C-alpha positions as CSV (number, residue, x, y, z in Angstrom):
1,M,64.9,105.5,-64.2
2,T,61.2,106.1,-63.5
3,S,59.8,103.7,-61.0
4,S,57.1,101.2,-62.3
5,A,54.9,102.1,-59.3
6,L,54.8,105.7,-60.5
7,L,54.1,104.7,-64.1
8,E,51.3,102.5,-63.0
9,A,49.8,105.2,-60.8
10,L,49.9,107.7,-63.6
11,S,48.1,105.3,-66.0
12,R,45.3,105.1,-63.5
13,F,45.2,108.9,-63.0
14,A,45.3,109.5,-66.8
15,V,41.6,108.4,-66.9
16,T,40.6,110.9,-64.1
17,G,39.9,114.6,-64.3
18,P,42.4,117.3,-63.0
19,E,39.6,118.5,-60.5
20,F,36.8,116.9,-58.5
21,G,34.0,118.0,-56.5
22,G,33.5,121.2,-58.6
23,F,37.0,122.8,-57.9
24,L,39.3,120.7,-55.9
25,A,42.6,119.7,-57.4
26,N,43.4,116.2,-58.2
27,H,46.5,115.7,-56.1
28,G,47.1,112.0,-57.1
29,P,49.9,112.4,-59.6
30,M,51.8,115.0,-57.3
31,A,51.4,112.9,-54.3
32,V,52.6,109.5,-55.7
33,E,55.5,111.2,-57.3
34,A,56.5,112.7,-53.9
35,M,56.0,109.3,-52.3
36,T,58.4,107.7,-54.9
37,V,61.0,110.4,-54.2
38,M,60.7,109.5,-50.5
39,H,61.2,105.8,-51.3
40,G,57.6,104.9,-50.6
41,E,57.0,102.9,-53.9
42,N,55.6,100.0,-52.1
43,E,52.8,102.1,-50.7
44,V,51.9,103.8,-53.9
45,A,49.4,101.2,-55.2
46,G,47.4,101.0,-52.0
47,W,47.3,104.7,-51.6
48,V,46.1,105.1,-55.2
49,D,43.3,102.6,-54.4
50,G,42.0,104.9,-51.8
51,Y,42.4,108.2,-53.5
52,V,40.9,107.3,-56.9
53,R,37.6,106.7,-55.3
54,N,37.2,110.6,-54.7
55,L,38.0,111.5,-58.4
56,D,35.8,112.5,-61.3
57,E,36.1,111.7,-65.0
58,P,38.0,113.9,-67.3
59,P,36.1,117.0,-68.6
60,R,34.9,116.7,-72.0
61,P,37.5,117.8,-74.6
62,G,36.9,120.2,-77.4
63,N,38.7,122.2,-79.9
64,S,38.2,125.8,-78.6
65,V,41.9,126.5,-77.6
66,T,44.3,127.1,-80.4
67,A,47.7,128.5,-81.0
68,R,46.1,131.7,-82.2
69,N,43.3,132.3,-79.6
70,W,44.7,130.9,-76.3
71,R,44.9,134.2,-74.5
72,H,41.1,134.5,-74.8
73,W,40.7,131.2,-73.0
74,L,43.0,131.8,-70.0
75,G,41.2,131.3,-66.8
76,N,38.2,130.0,-68.3
77,V,37.6,126.7,-66.3
78,Q,34.8,125.7,-68.7
79,A,37.6,125.1,-71.1
80,L,39.6,122.8,-68.9
81,G,39.1,119.9,-71.1
82,D,40.0,122.0,-74.1
83,W,43.1,123.1,-72.5
84,T,44.1,119.6,-71.7
85,T,43.5,118.5,-75.2
86,F,45.5,121.5,-76.4
87,F,48.6,120.7,-74.3
88,L,48.4,117.0,-75.1
89,R,48.6,117.9,-78.7
90,E,51.4,120.4,-78.2
91,T,53.6,117.9,-76.3
92,R,53.0,115.3,-79.0
93,E,54.1,117.8,-81.7
94,A,57.2,119.4,-80.0
95,P,59.8,118.3,-77.4
96,W,58.5,118.7,-73.9
97,R,61.3,121.1,-72.9
98,S,60.3,123.3,-75.7
99,V,56.7,123.3,-74.7
100,L,57.6,124.1,-71.0
101,T,59.8,127.1,-71.9
102,T,57.3,128.5,-74.2
103,W,54.4,128.2,-71.9
104,W,55.9,128.8,-68.5
105,P,56.5,132.6,-68.9
106,R,53.0,132.9,-70.5
107,L,51.3,131.2,-67.6
108,L,53.4,132.7,-64.9
109,P,51.3,135.9,-64.2
110,G,48.5,133.4,-63.2
111,L,50.7,131.4,-60.8
112,A,47.9,131.4,-58.2
113,A,45.8,129.1,-60.5
114,S,44.1,126.3,-58.6
115,A,45.6,127.4,-55.2
116,T,49.1,126.9,-57.1
117,H,48.2,123.3,-58.0
118,G,48.7,124.1,-61.7
119,V,52.4,125.1,-61.2
120,I,53.1,122.3,-58.6
121,R,51.7,119.6,-60.7
122,T,53.7,121.0,-63.7
123,A,56.8,121.0,-61.7
124,H,56.5,117.4,-60.3
125,A,56.0,116.4,-64.0
126,V,59.2,118.1,-65.0
127,R,61.2,116.3,-62.2
128,T,60.2,113.0,-63.5
129,L,60.9,114.0,-67.1
130,S,64.3,115.4,-66.0
131,T,65.5,111.9,-65.0
132,A,63.7,109.9,-67.8
133,G,66.2,110.2,-70.6
134,E,65.8,111.4,-74.1
135,Q,62.7,109.2,-74.9
136,P,60.4,109.5,-71.7
137,D,57.4,107.3,-71.3
138,T,54.4,108.9,-72.9
139,L,52.6,108.9,-69.4
140,L,55.3,111.3,-68.1
141,V,54.9,113.7,-71.1
142,E,51.1,113.6,-70.9
143,E,51.4,114.5,-67.1
144,L,53.3,117.6,-67.9
145,A,50.4,118.5,-70.4
146,R,47.8,117.9,-67.7
147,G,49.6,120.2,-65.2
148,L,49.9,123.0,-67.9
149,G,46.3,122.5,-68.8
150,L,45.0,123.0,-65.2
151,W,47.3,126.0,-64.7
152,A,45.9,127.7,-67.9
153,A,42.2,127.0,-67.2
154,R,42.5,128.1,-63.6
155,F,44.8,131.1,-64.5
156,Q,44.4,133.8,-61.9
157,I,46.2,137.2,-61.6
158,L,46.6,138.7,-58.2
159,P,46.6,142.3,-57.7
160,G,49.9,144.3,-57.3
161,P,53.3,144.1,-58.9
162,A,54.9,140.7,-59.0
163,R,58.3,142.0,-57.9
164,G,60.4,142.6,-54.8
165,A,62.4,145.8,-55.0
166,G,62.4,146.9,-51.4
167,G,64.8,146.9,-48.5
168,L,63.4,144.2,-46.2
169,D,64.3,140.4,-46.0
170,A,61.5,138.0,-46.8
171,V,60.7,137.3,-43.2
172,A,60.3,141.0,-42.3
173,A,58.3,141.7,-45.6
174,L,56.0,138.9,-44.9
175,T,55.2,139.6,-41.3
176,R,54.3,143.2,-42.3
177,M,52.0,142.1,-45.0
178,P,48.4,143.6,-44.5
179,R,45.8,140.9,-43.8
180,L,42.3,140.6,-45.2
181,S,39.6,140.9,-42.5
182,S,38.1,137.5,-41.6
183,D,34.6,139.0,-42.0
184,V,35.2,139.9,-45.7
185,P,33.3,137.2,-47.7
186,S,35.1,135.3,-50.3
187,R,34.4,135.9,-54.0
188,G,34.1,132.3,-55.2
189,V,34.9,128.9,-53.7
190,G,38.0,127.5,-52.2
191,V,41.4,129.2,-51.8
192,N,41.0,131.2,-55.0
193,G,37.7,132.7,-54.0
194,R,39.5,134.2,-51.0
195,L,42.5,135.3,-53.0
196,A,40.1,137.2,-55.4
197,R,39.3,139.6,-52.5
198,L,42.8,140.8,-52.4
199,E,42.0,143.6,-54.8
200,D,40.0,145.1,-51.9
201,L,42.9,144.9,-49.4
202,Q,44.4,148.3,-48.9
203,G,48.3,148.3,-48.8
204,F,48.6,144.9,-50.4
205,S,50.3,146.2,-53.6
206,T,52.6,148.4,-51.7
207,A,53.5,145.6,-49.4
208,L,54.6,143.3,-52.1
209,G,57.4,145.9,-53.1
210,A,58.9,145.6,-49.7
211,W,61.1,142.5,-50.1
212,Q,64.6,142.9,-51.4
213,V,65.0,139.9,-53.6
214,L,68.5,138.3,-53.7
215,P,70.2,138.3,-57.1
216,S,70.4,134.5,-57.2
217,A,67.0,132.9,-57.9
218,E,68.0,129.8,-55.9
219,A,69.0,131.9,-52.8
220,A,65.9,134.0,-53.1
221,L,63.6,131.0,-53.2
222,S,65.4,129.6,-50.1
223,E,64.8,132.9,-48.2
224,L,61.0,132.9,-49.3
225,V,60.5,129.3,-48.3
226,G,62.2,130.0,-45.0
227,A,59.9,132.9,-44.4
228,A,56.8,131.0,-45.4
229,A,57.8,128.0,-43.3
230,R,57.8,130.3,-40.2
231,V,54.2,131.2,-40.8
232,V,53.2,127.6,-41.3
233,A,55.0,126.5,-38.2
234,A,53.5,129.3,-36.1
235,R,49.8,129.1,-37.1
236,P,47.5,126.1,-36.4
237,D,44.6,127.8,-38.4
238,A,44.1,127.5,-42.1
239,P,46.9,124.9,-42.5
240,I,45.9,123.7,-46.0
241,P,46.0,127.2,-47.7
242,L,49.1,128.1,-45.9
243,C,51.0,124.9,-46.7
244,H,51.1,126.0,-50.4
245,T,53.2,129.0,-49.4
246,V,56.1,126.5,-49.0
247,T,55.2,123.8,-51.8
248,A,54.6,126.4,-54.6
249,P,58.1,128.2,-54.4
250,A,59.6,124.7,-53.7
251,A,58.0,123.4,-56.9
252,I,59.3,126.4,-58.9
253,R,62.9,125.4,-57.8
254,L,62.4,122.1,-59.6
255,V,62.0,123.9,-62.9
256,L,64.7,126.6,-62.6
257,P,67.3,124.6,-64.6
258,Y,65.2,125.0,-67.7
259,L,64.4,128.6,-67.4
260,A,66.5,131.6,-68.8
261,P,67.8,134.0,-66.2
262,D,65.2,136.6,-66.7
263,V,62.4,134.0,-66.4
264,Q,63.9,132.7,-63.2
265,R,63.7,136.2,-61.7
266,A,60.2,136.6,-62.9
267,S,59.3,133.2,-61.3
268,V,60.7,134.2,-58.0
269,A,58.8,137.5,-58.1
270,A,55.6,135.7,-59.0
271,A,56.2,133.2,-56.2
272,W,56.5,136.1,-53.8
273,Q,53.3,137.8,-55.0
274,V,51.4,134.4,-54.3
275,V,53.0,133.7,-51.0
276,G,52.2,137.2,-49.8
277,G,48.6,136.8,-51.3
278,V,48.0,133.6,-49.3
279,V,49.5,135.0,-46.2
280,A,47.4,138.1,-46.5
281,A,44.2,136.3,-47.2
282,F,44.6,133.4,-44.6
283,A,47.0,134.2,-41.8
284,V,44.5,136.5,-40.1
285,P,45.3,138.0,-37.7
286,P,49.0,138.1,-37.6
287,H,50.6,135.7,-35.1
288,R,53.4,136.8,-32.9
289,D,55.7,133.9,-33.8
290,E,55.3,134.4,-37.6
291,A,58.8,135.7,-37.7
292,R,60.5,133.1,-35.4
293,G,62.9,130.6,-36.8
294,I,63.1,127.3,-35.0
295,A,66.7,126.1,-34.4
296,L,67.4,122.3,-33.9
297,T,70.2,120.3,-32.6
298,D,71.9,118.0,-34.9
299,R,70.3,115.0,-33.3
300,E,66.8,116.6,-33.7
301,I,67.5,117.4,-37.4
302,S,68.6,113.8,-38.0
303,H,65.4,112.5,-36.2
304,L,63.1,114.7,-38.3
305,L,64.9,113.7,-41.6
306,D,64.5,110.0,-40.8
307,R,60.9,110.3,-39.5
308,L,59.1,112.7,-42.0
309,P,58.9,110.4,-44.9
310,A,57.5,107.4,-43.3
311,A,55.2,109.5,-41.1
312,A,53.7,111.4,-44.1
313,I,53.1,108.3,-46.1
314,D,51.6,106.5,-43.2
315,H,49.4,109.4,-42.5
316,G,48.1,109.4,-46.0
317,D,47.0,113.0,-46.6
318,E,48.2,114.3,-49.9
319,H,49.1,117.7,-48.5
320,V,51.1,116.1,-45.8
321,I,52.9,113.9,-48.3
322,K,53.8,116.8,-50.6
323,L,54.8,119.2,-47.9
324,S,57.1,116.7,-46.2
325,E,58.8,115.8,-49.3
326,A,59.3,119.6,-50.2
327,A,60.4,120.3,-46.7
328,I,63.2,117.7,-46.7
329,R,64.2,118.9,-50.2
330,E,64.3,122.6,-49.2
331,Y,66.3,121.8,-45.9
332,W,69.1,120.3,-48.0
333,V,69.3,123.4,-50.2
334,G,68.8,126.1,-47.5
335,H,69.5,124.2,-44.2
336,D,66.7,126.2,-42.6
337,T,65.4,123.8,-39.8
338,T,62.2,125.7,-39.5
339,V,60.9,124.1,-42.7
340,L,61.3,120.6,-41.2
341,V,59.4,121.8,-38.0
342,A,56.7,123.3,-40.1
343,A,56.1,120.0,-42.0
344,D,56.1,118.0,-38.7
345,R,53.6,120.4,-37.1
346,F,51.5,120.5,-40.3
347,R,51.0,116.7,-40.2
348,S,49.6,117.0,-36.7
349,R,47.0,119.4,-37.6
350,I,45.5,117.4,-40.5
351,P,43.0,114.5,-40.0
352,R,44.5,111.2,-41.2
353,T,43.0,109.6,-44.2
């Protein structure tokens, strides 16, 4: 059953845009969904009160995007309102599972969209729908449409093959990733402006082929999340971009049950391409501890599992909330304690809201 706190929050976010400040993603729906998963329903309304002050109105809709011409509009942020309208219509005319399985592989090559917020918002919506029964509340279905719309409008393809067919594990492959020099100017704003310069990074495409992806998509995602968590834990610099190297593949895991095996494999490969891209663009220069896992005693694990939810919600930052929830979830799948440490350290690096 969907919590009333989440539904009330989604009703308030439904009249806001998917972006604000020109390019920043509206994290509200993702954060409140994560809060409810961490049993923070009582804190949702107050958190929303503070967050909505930052947000813009929805972009004006149009009728530019159609079932015939959609490829032309991929990655056109000027059509953000059109994409949202298109997916709202799609989810009214077909079951949400059908819309998801049709559009997920179409959008997958542009997984980096909006610093991965397109896929993350989509995945959080899928999680709510997965427990909402056969007739989910309209707000939940519309949230899926808005996630897909953001993904499509900000669609961004990174250079290189989206595959891992080498001989290294994810930790070794990620630590050997070439890095974009810090004096190279971005090509646009935000995380995606920096990612756009990866086409100039010598050796990036070759490095993407170094990871030997495990046959199981679930196991491969655990390995990738664990490798990314080591980078997040090790580096106090660029915390916001780097946190998405954990939250994006963790979000993909939420959708795996709805995907065909070949699409699952393609999703893991796309996640690797984006994680490698973010590390190459922002983890500069390489840090000596990027490959170091962090072991914890049973007592320390229990303490972090108990502490992370309340500490994240009390902190208030949307990235802290989302990473903490994802870290707990990923720990219970892969039992890699480094992901818990990464979330704990990340919180200390972000100013409180």
